[in-house]
C-alpha positions in Angstrom: -13.6 -12.1 18.3 -12.4 -9.0 20.2 -11.9 -6.4 17.5 -9.1 -4.6 19.4 -7.1 -7.8 19.5 -7.1 -8.2 15.7 -3.6 -6.8 15.4 -0.8 -8.3 13.2 2.0 -9.6 15.5 4.9 -7.2 15.5 7.6 -9.6 16.6 9.4 -12.3 14.6 7.5 -15.7 14.9 4.7 -13.9 16.7 1.4 -15.7 16.4 -2.2 -14.4 16.7 -5.2 -16.6 17.5 -8.4 -14.9 18.3 -10.5 -16.0 20.2 -8.3 -18.1 22.4 -7.3 -21.3 20.6 -8.5 -23.5 23.5 -12.1 -22.3 22.8 -12.2 -23.2 19.1 -12.9 -27.0 19.3 -16.0 -26.3 21.4 -17.1 -23.5 19.0 -16.7 -25.9 16.1 -18.7 -28.7 17.8 -21.4 -26.2 18.9 -21.8 -24.8 15.4 -23.5 -27.9 14.2 -26.4 -27.2 16.5 -26.8 -23.5 15.7 -30.3 -22.4 14.9 -29.9 -21.6 11.2 -31.1 -24.8 9.5 -34.7 -23.6 9.1 -33.8 -20.2 7.6 -35.5 -20.1 4.2 -33.6 -19.9 0.9 -36.0 -19.8 -2.0 -38.4 -22.7 -1.5 -35.8 -24.7 0.6 -33.8 -24.0 3.8 -30.3 -23.2 4.7 -30.0 -26.6 6.4 -31.2 -28.4 3.2 -28.8 -26.5 1.0 -25.9 -27.0 3.4 -26.5 -30.7 3.4 -26.7 -30.9 -0.3 -23.5 -28.9 -0.8 -21.5 -31.0 1.7 -22.8 -34.2 0.1 -21.9 -33.0 -3.4 -18.4 -32.1 -2.3 -17.9 -35.2 -0.1 -17.4 -33.2 3.1 -17.7 -34.9 6.4 -18.8 -32.6 9.3 -17.6 -30.7 11.1 -16.3 -28.6 8.2 -13.5 -26.1 8.8 -12.7 -23.6 6.1 -10.3 -20.9 5.3 -9.2 -19.3 2.0 -7.0 -16.9 0.1 -6.1 -15.8 -3.4 -3.8 -18.2 -5.2 -0.6 -16.2 -5.0 2.9 -16.4 -3.6 1.5 -15.5 -0.1 3.4 -14.6 3.0 3.9 -16.7 6.2 1.0 -15.0 8.0 -1.4 -16.3 5.3 0.2 -19.8 5.5 -0.5 -19.7 9.3 -4.2 -20.2 8.4 -3.3 -23.4 6.6 -1.4 -24.6 9.6 -4.3 -23.8 11.8 -6.8 -25.5 9.5 -4.8 -28.7 9.5 -4.3 -28.6 13.3 -8.0 -28.1 14.0 -9.1 -30.9 11.7 -6.6 -33.1 13.6 -8.2 -32.0 16.9 -11.9 -32.3 16.1 -12.0 -34.6 13.0 -14.2 -33.7 10.1 -13.0 -32.1 6.9 -10.9 -29.0 6.1 -11.5 -27.0 2.9 -9.2 -24.3 1.5 -11.2 -21.9 -0.7 -9.0 -20.8 -3.6 -10.2 -17.3 -4.5 -9.3 -17.5 -8.2 -12.1 -15.1 -8.9 -9.9 -12.2 -7.7 -7.3 -10.4 -9.8 -3.5 -10.7 -9.1 -2.2 -8.5 -6.4 1.0 -8.0 -8.3 2.6 -9.2 -11.5 5.9 -9.9 -9.8 7.5 -11.7 -6.9 9.6 -9.5 -4.5 12.9 -11.2 -3.6 15.2 -9.5 -1.1 19.0 -9.7 -1.2 21.8 -8.1 0.8 25.2 -6.7 -0.2 27.8 -5.2 2.1 25.9 -1.9 2.5 22.2 -2.5 2.3 19.3 -4.9 1.7 17.5 -4.4 -1.6 14.5 -5.9 -3.2 14.3 -7.4 -6.7 11.0 -7.7 -8.5 10.9 -10.9 -10.6 8.1 -10.9 -13.2 5.6 -13.7 -12.9 5.4 -15.6 -16.3 2.3 -14.6 -18.3 0.7 -12.6 -15.5 -2.0 -10.2 -16.7 -3.1 -8.0 -13.8 -6.3 -7.0 -15.5 -7.7 -10.6 -15.6 -9.1 -12.6 -12.8 -6.7 -15.4 -11.7 -9.0 -18.1 -13.1 -8.4 -16.5 -16.6 -4.7 -16.1 -16.4 -3.0 -17.3 -19.6 -1.1 -20.6 -19.3 2.7 -20.1 -19.4 5.3 -22.5 -20.7 6.8 -24.8 -18.1 10.2 -23.7 -19.2 9.3 -20.1 -18.3 8.2 -21.2 -14.8 11.5 -23.1 -14.4 13.4 -20.0 -15.4 11.3 -17.9 -13.1 12.1 -20.1 -10.0 15.8 -20.4 -10.9 16.0 -16.6 -11.1 14.2 -16.3 -7.7 16.6 -18.8 -6.2 19.7 -17.0 -7.5 18.4 -13.7 -6.3 17.7 -15.0 -2.8 21.1 -16.7 -2.6 20.1 -19.3 0.1 19.9 -23.0 -0.1 18.2 -23.7 3.3 14.7 -22.5 2.3 11.4 -24.1 1.6 11.6 -23.0 -2.0 13.1 -26.3 -3.4 10.2 -28.3 -2.0 7.6 -25.9 -3.3 9.1 -25.8 -6.8 9.5 -29.5 -6.9 5.9 -30.1 -6.1 4.7 -27.2 -8.4 6.6 -28.4 -11.4 6.5 -32.2 -10.9 5.2 -33.9 -14.0 4.4 -30.5 -15.5 2.9 -30.4 -19.0 4.3 -28.1 -21.7 2.3 -25.2 -20.3 1.1 -24.5 -16.7 -2.0 -23.0 -15.2 -1.0 -20.5 -12.5 -3.7 -21.5 -10.1 -2.8 -25.2 -10.4 0.9 -24.4 -10.0 0.2 -22.5 -6.7 -2.1 -25.2 -5.4 0.5 -27.9 -6.1 3.4 -25.9 -4.7 1.4 -25.1 -1.5 0.5 -28.8 -1.0 4.2 -29.8 -1.5 5.4 -27.2 1.0 2.7 -28.4 3.5 4.0 -32.0 3.1 7.6 -30.9 3.6 6.5 -29.4 6.9 4.8 -32.5 8.1 1.3 -31.2 7.4 -1.5 -33.1 5.7 -2.4 -31.1 2.5 -5.9 -29.7 2.8 -8.4 -30.2 -0.1 -8.8 -27.1 -2.3 -12.1 -25.7 -3.7 -11.8 -23.0 -6.3 -14.4 -20.2 -6.1 -14.8 -20.6 -9.8 -16.0 -24.2 -9.2 -18.1 -23.3 -6.2 -19.9 -20.6 -8.2 -21.0 -23.2 -10.8 -22.8 -25.3 -8.2 -26.6 -25.3 -7.8 -26.3 -24.2 -4.1 -24.5 -21.0 -5.1 -27.1 -20.4 -7.8 -29.8 -20.8 -5.1 -28.2 -18.3 -2.8 -27.6 -15.8 -5.7 -31.2 -16.3 -7.0 -32.5 -15.6 -3.5 -30.6 -12.3 -3.4 -31.6 -11.4 -7.0 -35.3 -11.8 -6.2 -35.1 -9.3 -3.4 -32.2 -7.2 -4.7 -33.2 -3.8 -3.4 -33.8 -5.0 0.1 -30.5 -6.9 0.1 -28.6 -3.9 -1.1 -30.2 -1.7 1.5 -29.3 -4.2 4.3 -25.7 -4.4 2.9 -25.3 -0.6 2.8 -26.9 -0.2 6.3 -24.3 -2.7 7.6 -21.5 -0.8 5.9 -22.6 2.5 7.4 -23.1 1.0 10.9 -19.5 -0.5 10.6 -18.1 2.9 9.7 -19.9 4.6 12.6 -18.9 1.9 15.1 -15.3 1.7 14.0 -15.0 5.5 13.3 -14.0 4.8 9.7 -13.9 8.0 7.8 -13.3 6.5 4.4 -16.7 6.1 2.7 -15.3 3.1 0.7 -14.2 1.0 3.8 -14.5 -1.7 4.7 -15.9 -2.2 1.2 -17.7 0.3 -1.1 -21.5 0.6 -0.7 -23.7 -0.9 -3.4 -25.2 1.5 -6.0 -29.0 1.9 -5.7 -30.1 3.3 -9.0 -33.7 4.2 -10.0 -34.3 1.0 -12.0 -31.2 -1.1 -11.2 -29.5 -2.3 -8.1 -25.8 -3.3 -7.7 -25.1 -6.6 -6.0 -21.9 -8.0 -4.5 -21.2 -10.2 -7.5 -18.8 -10.1 -10.4 -19.7 -10.8 -14.0 -17.2 -11.7 -16.8 -17.3 -13.4 -20.1 -14.5 -15.4 -21.8 -11.8 -14.1 -19.6 -12.6 -10.5 -20.1 -12.1 -7.9 -17.3 -14.7 -8.6 -14.6 -17.5 -6.1 -14.0 -19.9 -5.3 -11.3 -23.3 -7.0 -11.6 -26.6 -5.1 -11.5 -30.1 -6.4 -11.4 -33.4 -4.8 -12.6 -36.8 -6.3 -11.8 -39.0 -6.3 -14.9 -42.4 -7.8 -14.0 -42.0 -11.5 -14.0 -38.3 -11.3 -15.0 -35.0 -10.0 -13.7 -32.6 -8.4 -16.1 -28.9 -8.8 -15.3 -26.2 -6.3 -16.3 -22.4 -6.5 -16.3 -21.8 -2.8 -15.8 -23.9 -1.1 -18.5 -24.0 -4.2 -20.7 -27.2 -6.3 -20.7 -26.2 -9.9 -20.0 -29.6 -11.4 -20.3 -33.0 -11.9 -18.6 -33.9 -14.6 -16.1 -37.5 -15.6 -15.4 -38.6 -15.2 -11.8 -40.3 -18.6 -12.0 -36.9 -20.2 -12.7 -35.0 -18.2 -10.1 -37.6 -19.0 -7.3 -37.1 -22.8 -7.4 -34.1 -24.5 -5.8 -34.6 -27.6 -8.0 -34.4 -25.3 -11.1 -30.9 -24.2 -10.0 -29.5 -27.6 -11.0 -29.5 -26.2 -14.6 -27.3 -23.2 -15.5 -29.0 -19.8 -16.0 -29.6 -18.4 -19.4 -26.8 -15.9 -18.9 -24.4 -18.7 -18.1 -25.3 -20.6 -21.2 -24.6 -17.4 -23.1 -21.0 -17.4 -21.8 -21.3 -15.2 -18.7 -19.6 -16.2 -15.4 -20.9 -14.9 -12.1 -18.7 -14.9 -9.0 -19.2 -13.7 -5.4 -17.4 -10.7 -4.2 -15.4 -10.7 -1.0 -18.0 -10.4 1.8 -20.6 -12.4 0.0 -18.0 -15.2 -0.4 -17.2 -15.3 3.3 -21.0 -15.1 4.0 -21.6 -18.1 1.7 -18.7 -20.0 3.3 -20.1 -19.4 6.8 -23.8 -19.9 5.9 -23.7 -23.0 3.6 -20.3 -24.6 3.8 -18.4 -24.6 7.1 -18.8 -24.8 10.9 -15.8 -22.5 11.4 -14.1 -20.0 9.1 -10.5 -19.0 9.7 -9.7 -15.4 8.7 -6.6 -13.3 8.6 -6.6 -10.0 10.4 -8.1 -8.0 7.5 -10.9 -10.5 6.8 -11.7 -10.9 10.5 -12.2 -7.1 10.8 -14.3 -6.8 7.7 -16.5 -9.8 8.4 -18.1 -7.9 11.2 -20.0 -6.2 8.4 -20.8 -9.6 6.8 -22.3 -10.8 10.0 -24.5 -7.7 10.2 -25.8 -7.7 6.6 -26.6 -11.4 6.7 -28.5 -11.0 10.0 -30.4 -8.0 8.5 -31.3 -9.8 5.3 -31.5 -13.5 6.1 -32.5 -13.0 9.8 -29.9 -15.5 11.0 -26.4 -15.8 12.4 -23.5 -17.3 10.6 -21.2 -20.1 11.6 -18.4 -18.8 14.0 -15.2 -17.4 12.7 -11.7 -16.9 14.2 -8.6 -15.1 13.2 -5.2 -16.6 12.8 -2.1 -14.7 11.7 1.6 -14.6 12.2 4.7 -12.6 11.5 7.9 -14.2 10.1 11.0 -12.2 9.1 13.8 -13.3 6.8 17.3 -13.6 8.4 18.5 -10.3 6.8 20.8 -7.7 8.2 19.2 -4.6 9.6 20.6 -1.6 11.5 17.8 -0.7 13.9 17.3 2.9 12.7 14.0 3.6 14.3 11.2 5.9 13.2 12.0 8.4 16.0 15.6 8.7 15.1 14.7 9.2 11.4 12.0 11.7 12.2 14.5 13.7 14.4 17.0 13.7 11.5 14.4 14.9 9.1 13.4 17.7 11.5 17.1 18.7 11.8 17.6 18.7 8.1 14.7 21.1 7.7 15.8 23.2 10.6 19.3 23.6 9.0 17.6 25.8 6.4 15.7 28.0 8.8 18.0 27.9 11.9 21.6 27.1 10.8 23.0 28.7 14.0 21.5 25.7 15.9 23.6 23.1 14.0 26.8 24.9 12.8 29.7 26.2 14.8 32.1 29.1 14.4 29.7 31.1 12.2 30.6 34.7 11.3 29.5 37.2 14.0 28.5 39.8 11.4 26.1 37.4 9.7 24.6 36.3 13.1 24.1 39.9 14.1 22.5 40.7 10.7 20.1 37.7 11.2 19.1 38.8 14.7 18.4 42.3 13.5 16.2 41.1 10.6 14.3 38.8 12.9 13.7 41.6 15.3 12.5 43.8 12.4 10.2 41.1 11.2 8.6 40.9 14.7 8.2 44.7 14.8 6.5 44.8 11.3 4.2 41.9 12.3 3.1 43.9 15.4 3.0 47.4 14.1 2.7 47.3 10.3 0.9 44.0 9.5 -0.6 45.5 6.3 2.7 46.5 4.8 3.2 43.3 2.9 6.0 44.6 0.7 8.2 45.5 3.7 7.5 42.2 5.4 8.4 40.3 2.2 11.8 42.3 2.0 12.6 41.3 5.6 11.7 37.7 5.0 13.9 37.5 1.9 16.7 39.1 3.9 16.4 36.4 6.6 16.4 33.6 4.0 19.5 35.1 2.2 21.3 35.5 5.5 20.5 31.8 6.5 21.9 30.7 3.1 25.1 32.8 3.7 25.5 31.2 7.1 25.3 27.7 5.5 27.8 28.7 2.8 30.2 29.9 5.5 30.5 26.3 6.9 30.4 24.1 3.8 32.2 21.1 5.4 29.9 21.0 8.4 26.9 21.2 6.1 28.2 18.5 3.9 28.9 16.2 6.9 25.4 16.8 8.4 23.7 16.1 5.0 25.8 13.0 4.5 24.8 11.7 7.9 21.1 12.3 7.2 21.3 10.6 3.8 23.0 7.6 5.5 20.2 7.4 8.1 17.6 7.5 5.2 19.4 4.8 3.4 19.7 2.6 6.4 16.0 3.1 7.3 15.0 2.2 3.7 17.2 -0.9 3.9 15.6 -1.9 7.2 12.1 -1.6 5.7 13.1 -4.0 3.0 14.8 -6.4 5.4 12.0 -6.4 8.0 9.1 -6.7 5.5 6.8 -9.6 6.7 5.1 -10.1 3.4 7.8 -12.1 1.5 6.7 -15.4 0.0 6.6 -18.0 2.7 8.8 -20.5 0.7 11.6 -18.0 0.7 12.0 -18.5 4.5 14.4 -21.0 6.0 12.8 -24.4 6.5 13.6 -24.3 10.2 11.7 -21.0 10.6 8.7 -22.4 8.9 8.9 -25.6 11.1 9.0 -23.4 14.2 6.0 -21.5 12.9 4.1 -24.8 12.6 5.0 -25.6 16.2 3.9 -22.2 17.5 0.6 -22.2 15.7 -0.2 -25.6 17.0 0.8 -24.6 20.5 -1.5 -21.6 20.3 -4.3 -23.8 19.3 -3.5 -26.4 22.1 -2.9 -29.1 19.5 -0.1 -31.5 20.0 1.6 -33.3 17.1 
């Protein structure tokens, strides 16, 4: 992927596919022959673990993967689903959508825009039962009646009947029990929306399920047994990314791992019984590895158990004690590209950050990952907007500030005496600055005189000042309204069905896939 092409499309119905869509089928087919199969993982190989994992999940190669958090995501995210389905049609094999239920909710509400005669506004509709502190897999179940009320509220606020929302809601709530799990609701709604657009729903695999499989344990154990070297490779890749991309923020693209005297942080989350997730640390202790969730000791795992792939068929001691271990962002995409798929479809952010994933896996495992591509899109709701651009608004803000310091530039018919007084004070200020720079008291008196004279000039033309300030406030209001109207991150099911159908057509065309 060309890093400089990883830019979100700016135009409505713009589609990004990087690298070129015509090259992706060959990349997928070529991935099966990549030289990673013999790379060791514990006492087995990457190839053996990949084969076991695919057989366990019933995946027929080539395997194409993508993923996202289970949320009310925007159309740019849904474009990855369209691409996944299109590529499976083109090359055969199996598609997998990784549901990142190990992450926390991005927001506890759904933003719904609506327009009146004057502006476009945004209403925030609270998601039933959402607890922003807990991972999505641990969100409390909410009554089906609460979800029905939620979607009815969203529909009323939106005020349109031509959207994809009815299909999404029908699928999400069809045959619902008394209470609903949020992740399941999103999965079902997503599948129903896909069917409504003529797409074959893609099988979902939750990260919480993947992290309970022996193959994930094997990868995690391999890292635990060489934790310090892994963390050093990870941090070196993070630093190299920052240098290469001129990233000044020390926490981007992700924070470095902590290397303590006796403990090492790893890119894993630990939680227990739905508690707030914590960073996982490992400490080698002779023939054992102690695991910590933050500062709390989770338990101790024998090296002899961690070193055997066969032993990973059984849960670890810490798992039997109620702890849940989940991969963090870059380790998850590394796992998907090392053990699961032959192509991973990223959005723009993930495609940029995965440059670091490729580097730390090469440093630690000594092998390349399966190829990745980037698919994204921009879709805007049919809302009114005025076209107040950033340049016009910036000019208005400069003029608003200038009115306080240079009212004579903006007001007409000002009193000649005040203008003469202002000119004299400015001349005196210049003389003091040149000849008496140390006389701070005199310079302060002149400065206050200029400020008072400017205020008097403004007071002399109250109607003009009021008209200018009213115009500037109107520009601010219109610009704020445009920002709401043109936001690309509204839930994809809020868009008109015809817009989503056109998005399907354009993504397929960008991939060279005919229906």
